[in-house]
C-alpha positions as CSV (number, residue, x, y, z in Angstrom):
1,M,-2.1,9.1,19.5
2,L,0.6,8.3,21.9
3,L,0.1,10.5,25.0
4,S,-1.9,13.2,23.5
5,G,-5.6,11.1,24.1
6,S,-6.4,11.4,20.1
7,L,-7.4,8.7,17.8
8,A,-5.1,7.0,15.1
9,N,-6.3,7.5,11.5
10,H,-3.9,5.1,9.6
11,A,-1.9,2.2,10.3
12,A,0.7,0.8,7.9
13,I,3.2,-2.1,7.7
14,I,7.1,-1.8,7.0
15,F,8.7,-5.1,5.7
16,R,11.8,-5.9,3.9
17,E,12.0,-8.0,1.1
18,P,13.9,-10.9,1.4
19,D,15.0,-11.5,-2.2
20,S,16.0,-7.6,-2.7
21,E,16.8,-6.2,0.8
22,L,14.7,-3.4,0.1
23,V,12.4,-1.9,2.6
24,Y,8.9,-1.0,1.8
25,V,5.6,0.7,3.3
26,L,2.4,-1.1,2.6
27,D,-0.6,0.7,3.3
28,C,-4.1,1.8,1.8
29,F,-5.2,5.3,1.0
30,H,-9.0,6.4,0.4
31,D,-7.5,9.3,-1.2
32,N,-4.2,10.2,-3.3
33,W,-2.0,12.4,-0.9
34,G,1.1,12.8,-3.4
35,L,1.5,8.8,-4.3
36,H,1.2,8.6,-8.1
37,G,-1.7,6.1,-9.2
38,P,-5.3,5.7,-7.9
39,P,-6.3,5.2,-4.4
40,G,-6.0,1.7,-2.6
41,V,-3.4,-0.6,-1.5
42,K,0.1,1.0,-2.3
43,K,3.5,-0.6,-1.7
44,T,6.1,2.4,-1.6
45,L,9.9,2.4,-0.8
46,L,10.5,3.4,2.8
47,D,12.4,6.8,1.7
48,R,9.8,8.0,-0.8
49,W,6.9,7.1,1.7
50,L,8.7,8.9,4.6
51,A,9.6,11.8,2.2
52,T,5.8,12.2,1.1
53,A,4.6,12.0,4.9
54,D,6.9,14.7,5.8
55,D,5.9,16.7,2.8
56,G,1.9,16.3,3.8
57,G,2.8,17.3,7.4
58,F,2.0,13.8,8.9
59,E,3.4,12.8,12.2
60,V,4.8,9.2,11.7
61,A,5.3,7.0,14.7
62,H,7.8,3.9,14.0
63,L,6.5,0.9,16.7
64,P,8.8,-1.9,16.3
65,I,7.8,-5.5,16.8
66,D,9.6,-7.0,20.2
67,P,12.2,-9.3,18.7
68,I,11.1,-11.9,21.0
69,L,8.4,-12.0,18.6
70,V,10.0,-12.6,15.5
71,T,11.3,-16.1,14.4
72,D,13.0,-17.0,11.5
73,E,10.7,-19.5,10.2
C-alpha cells in the first residue's frame, strides 16, 4: 500500500502478553490461509504468523506506534 497507490486489504495487531512476554498477532480472516481451525479472529505467535505470511507470498509492512503515544498506565 505504501508508495504504490494500492489499497490495503488486511490489518493486524501485534502485541506482547504481559505475563508471558510472548509476542502474538491478532487478526481476522474470512478464509483459512494456512492456519489451522475455522475462519475468524485468530491469535497466533508472531514467528508462526510471519512464516505463514512468507509461505503465502504476502507483503507485510510493520508500522510501529510512535513511542510518544505509548503509556505505562
